[in-house]
VOZAGU-612299 format. One record per residue (C-alpha): z negated, y, x negated; residue number from 1. Coordinates in Angstrom, 2 decimals. Layout:
% VOZAGU-612299
up	north	east	num
Z	Y	X	NUM
...
This chain:
% VOZAGU-612299
up	north	east	num
-82.50	-34.60	-81.16	1
-78.91	-33.42	-80.77	2
-77.84	-31.02	-78.10	3
-76.04	-32.02	-74.95	4
-72.70	-30.22	-74.74	5
-70.15	-29.98	-71.97	6
-66.54	-31.05	-72.59	7
-64.11	-31.05	-69.66	8
-66.54	-32.30	-67.04	9
-68.58	-34.61	-69.27	10
-72.06	-34.03	-70.72	11
-72.17	-35.66	-74.14	12
-74.27	-35.56	-77.33	13
-72.86	-32.93	-79.68	14
-71.85	-35.53	-82.28	15
-69.66	-37.26	-79.65	16
-67.97	-34.08	-78.37	17
-64.22	-34.16	-79.01	18
-61.18	-32.02	-78.22	19
-57.54	-32.97	-78.76	20
-55.91	-31.91	-82.03	21
-53.09	-30.65	-79.78	22
-55.40	-28.26	-77.93	23
-53.78	-24.83	-78.02	24
-57.11	-23.20	-78.72	25
-57.15	-25.11	-82.02	26
-53.47	-24.54	-82.81	27
-52.92	-20.97	-81.60	28
-56.33	-19.48	-80.67	29
-54.85	-19.66	-77.16	30
-58.07	-19.29	-75.23	31
-60.92	-17.04	-74.17	32
-64.69	-17.22	-74.24	33
-67.93	-15.76	-72.90	34
-71.52	-15.72	-74.11	35
-74.44	-15.51	-71.66	36
-77.99	-14.86	-72.77	37
-80.93	-16.92	-71.56	38
-84.45	-15.51	-71.07	39
-87.29	-17.62	-69.73	40
-84.77	-20.35	-68.95	41
-82.68	-18.01	-66.78	42
-79.07	-16.98	-67.39	43
-78.50	-13.22	-67.54	44
-75.67	-11.22	-65.93	45
-73.63	-14.24	-64.87	46
-71.67	-12.31	-62.26	47
-70.38	-9.86	-64.87	48
-69.53	-12.59	-67.37	49
-67.68	-14.73	-64.80	50
-65.75	-11.70	-63.55	51
-64.70	-10.81	-67.09	52
-63.79	-14.45	-67.78	53
-61.38	-14.38	-64.84	54
-59.90	-11.11	-66.07	55
-59.28	-12.57	-69.53	56
-57.76	-15.74	-68.05	57
-55.49	-13.73	-65.76	58
-54.29	-11.51	-68.61	59
-53.23	-14.64	-70.55	60
-51.92	-16.53	-67.50	61
-54.41	-19.37	-68.00	62
-55.69	-21.17	-64.90	63
-59.42	-21.37	-64.22	64
-60.68	-24.82	-65.29	65
-63.04	-25.20	-62.31	66
-64.69	-23.26	-59.51	67
-67.27	-20.58	-60.28	68
-69.92	-22.71	-58.60	69
-69.12	-25.66	-60.86	70
-69.11	-23.43	-63.92	71
-72.50	-21.87	-63.19	72
-73.96	-25.23	-62.23	73
-72.85	-26.72	-65.53	74
-74.29	-23.79	-67.48	75
-77.63	-24.13	-65.71	76
-77.68	-27.88	-66.34	77
-77.06	-27.35	-70.07	78
-79.91	-24.82	-70.23	79
-82.25	-27.28	-68.50	80
-81.13	-30.41	-70.35	81
-81.44	-28.72	-73.74	82
-84.76	-27.05	-72.94	83
-83.49	-23.56	-73.70	84
-86.14	-21.01	-72.82	85
-84.57	-18.26	-74.89	86
-81.09	-18.24	-76.37	87
-77.42	-18.39	-75.42	88
-74.78	-20.36	-73.57	89
-71.31	-20.26	-75.13	90
-68.32	-21.20	-72.98	91
-64.69	-21.45	-74.05	92
-61.58	-21.98	-71.96	93
-58.28	-22.81	-73.66	94
-54.84	-23.32	-72.18	95
-55.24	-27.03	-72.93	96
-53.43	-29.69	-74.94	97
-49.65	-29.80	-75.37	98
-47.16	-30.57	-78.12	99
-47.07	-27.65	-80.57	100
-44.68	-24.95	-79.38	101
-45.01	-21.16	-79.38	102
-43.73	-21.14	-75.79	103
-46.66	-22.45	-73.81	104
-46.19	-24.99	-71.01	105
-46.85	-23.92	-67.46	106
-48.41	-27.27	-66.51	107
-51.05	-27.57	-69.25	108
-54.51	-28.49	-67.97	109
-57.12	-25.98	-69.22	110
-59.95	-27.23	-71.43	111
-63.54	-26.08	-70.89	112
-66.21	-26.48	-73.56	113
-69.79	-25.20	-73.33	114
-72.87	-25.46	-75.51	115
-76.28	-23.82	-75.91	116
-77.99	-22.17	-78.86	117
-81.70	-21.46	-79.08	118
-82.39	-17.98	-80.43	119
-85.25	-15.48	-80.42	120
-84.02	-12.57	-78.34	121
-87.21	-10.84	-77.24	122
-88.90	-10.82	-80.65	123
-85.86	-10.36	-82.86	124
-87.17	-9.01	-86.18	125
-83.79	-7.41	-86.91	126
-84.17	-5.21	-83.83	127
-87.51	-4.00	-85.17	128
-85.92	-2.84	-88.43	129
-82.35	-1.98	-87.50	130
-79.12	-2.86	-89.28	131
-76.81	-1.26	-91.82	132
-73.08	-1.08	-91.10	133
-69.97	-0.09	-93.01	134
-66.67	1.15	-91.61	135
-63.38	-0.69	-92.04	136
-59.87	-0.39	-90.59	137
-59.44	-2.08	-87.22	138
-56.75	-4.66	-87.98	139
-57.16	-6.72	-84.80	140
-54.43	-7.08	-82.19	141
-54.06	-4.31	-79.63	142
-55.51	-6.20	-76.63	143
-59.18	-6.10	-77.59	144
-60.11	-5.91	-73.91	145
-59.26	-9.62	-73.62	146
-62.13	-11.74	-74.95	147
-59.99	-14.20	-76.91	148
-61.13	-16.81	-79.42	149
-58.91	-15.20	-82.08	150
-61.82	-13.82	-84.11	151
-60.68	-14.26	-87.71	152
-60.52	-10.57	-88.60	153
-63.96	-9.79	-87.12	154
-65.31	-12.68	-89.23	155
-63.63	-11.27	-92.34	156
-64.97	-7.77	-91.60	157
-68.51	-9.07	-91.09	158
-68.31	-11.00	-94.38	159
-67.07	-7.89	-96.20	160
-70.00	-5.98	-94.76	161
-72.43	-8.63	-96.01	162
-70.81	-8.59	-99.45	163
-71.53	-4.85	-99.57	164
-75.17	-5.29	-98.56	165
-74.75	-4.41	-94.87	166
-75.05	-6.58	-91.76	167
-71.99	-5.51	-89.79	168
-68.88	-3.34	-89.72	169
-67.72	-0.65	-87.34	170
-63.93	-0.68	-87.02	171
-61.72	2.42	-87.15	172
-58.43	3.01	-85.34	173
-55.40	4.59	-87.00	174
-56.72	8.08	-86.18	175
-60.05	7.39	-87.87	176
-62.15	7.00	-84.71	177
-64.66	4.18	-84.22	178
-63.49	1.52	-81.79	179
-66.43	-0.93	-81.86	180
-68.34	-3.34	-84.07	181
-67.14	-6.80	-85.06	182
-68.95	-8.36	-82.08	183
-70.50	-5.44	-80.20	184
-69.90	-2.03	-78.67	185
-70.87	1.03	-80.76	186
-72.82	4.19	-79.83	187
-74.32	7.32	-81.32	188
-76.94	9.72	-79.98	189
-76.12	13.33	-80.79	190
-78.56	16.04	-81.86	191
-78.69	17.26	-78.25	192
-79.53	13.75	-76.99	193
-76.14	12.78	-75.58	194
-75.19	9.10	-75.80	195
-71.59	8.84	-76.99	196
-69.49	5.67	-76.84	197
-65.77	5.05	-76.69	198
-64.24	4.93	-73.21	199
-62.93	1.65	-71.77	200
-59.32	0.85	-72.60	201
-57.31	-1.91	-74.28	202
-58.89	-0.77	-77.58	203
-62.36	-2.21	-76.96	204
-64.06	-5.07	-75.19	205
-65.38	-4.16	-71.75	206
-68.93	-5.17	-72.60	207
-71.16	-6.55	-69.84	208
-74.28	-5.39	-71.68	209
-72.53	-2.06	-72.33	210
-72.13	-1.55	-68.59	211
-75.80	-2.32	-67.93	212
-77.11	-0.18	-70.78	213
-75.06	2.83	-69.67	214
-76.30	2.38	-66.09	215
-79.88	2.29	-67.37	216
-79.28	5.41	-69.45	217
-78.02	7.31	-66.43	218
-80.93	6.10	-64.29	219
-83.28	7.41	-66.97	220
-81.59	10.82	-66.79	221
-79.77	10.54	-70.10	222
-76.37	12.15	-70.56	223
-73.52	9.76	-71.42	224
-70.18	10.85	-72.88	225
-67.43	8.23	-73.01	226
-65.09	9.40	-75.76	227
-64.05	8.49	-79.30	228
-66.27	9.58	-82.18	229
-65.73	9.69	-85.93	230
-67.79	8.22	-88.78	231
-68.70	11.79	-89.77	232
-70.24	12.34	-86.34	233
-72.11	9.07	-86.72	234
-73.49	10.03	-90.15	235
-74.95	13.20	-88.60	236
-76.24	11.52	-85.44	237
-79.81	11.44	-84.26	238
-79.47	7.69	-83.62	239
-76.87	4.94	-83.64	240
-76.89	1.54	-82.00	241
-74.80	-1.34	-80.70	242
-74.94	-3.51	-77.59	243
-74.01	-7.13	-76.99	244
-75.13	-10.08	-74.88	245
-76.94	-11.66	-77.83	246
-78.72	-8.56	-79.15	247
-79.12	-6.28	-76.09	248
-79.46	-2.87	-77.80	249
-79.57	-3.07	-81.61	250
-80.49	0.02	-83.71	251
-78.20	1.02	-86.58	252
-80.08	2.77	-89.38	253
-77.29	3.42	-91.89	254
-73.51	3.75	-91.83	255
-71.50	3.60	-95.07	256
-74.82	4.02	-96.92	257
-75.54	7.24	-95.01	258
-79.08	6.99	-93.62	259
-79.17	7.88	-89.92	260
-81.93	10.44	-89.25	261
-85.23	8.91	-90.44	262
-83.68	5.56	-91.26	263
-85.75	3.88	-88.55	264
-84.86	2.69	-85.03	265
-84.76	5.67	-82.68	266
-86.62	6.26	-79.44	267
-83.53	6.27	-77.22	268
-82.44	2.86	-78.50	269
-85.96	1.45	-78.10	270
-86.22	2.79	-74.57	271
-82.85	1.34	-73.53	272
-83.62	-2.05	-75.11	273
-87.08	-2.26	-73.53	274
-85.78	-1.28	-70.09	275
-82.92	-3.78	-70.29	276
-85.37	-6.56	-71.13	277
-87.78	-5.46	-68.41	278
-85.06	-5.51	-65.76	279
-83.70	-8.84	-67.00	280
-87.09	-10.52	-66.82	281
-87.82	-9.16	-63.34	282
-84.42	-9.94	-61.79	283
């Protein structure tokens, strides 16, 4: 059976889903997106994702395609219609279709596309083992705080990581500090048990899961430092991990072939991941 997907107000089989060849998302990557996790058939952290969606749209001067109530209702319908107990909902808003021109029209009607993906989130075997990452220059545009669909360089970086036997890449700014991963926020745990992650700015995505994980850490009495850190600090760290909507907290066990501590997922990462899942299931 094919999935039901949402395209501009219509629920259609995935093989019948169509967008104009003049859509500016296709021509210019002129659009933004969000990804919401689903556990036990329930969408997680929708308030945060919708708030960030509006922020991204406002930064690019794109109108909202519908009301928040309509958006959430459509997401819930997709989850139900596709029988998603565990997985993701992807939503993408573009400026809409118009004749190709770098100067975008003010009257374009935004396009909204959504679909679901089934995925094991609670029993992810990768989270049990951890991932290896490499470091690469951060060659993305400067407004990484806007969650745009222009993801070519992160794709290239992830593929370079895989070619080198790793699963992901951490990206470095011009001063040699870690910004974030290709699709996640990056953290280390220092020898004195401080959680260090880069502060919010235009340089990184303002992660919804990041916000929740840091709140959990503080509730658990952990010390959080929001500042840049170097690869050298990461090599010497007690633990390293990433956060994202699709992986929660993911342990990193090596960076540039430097084994982190024991080379196994650390206790801080496990504790944060378990608590995030516990709170998500009980909400």
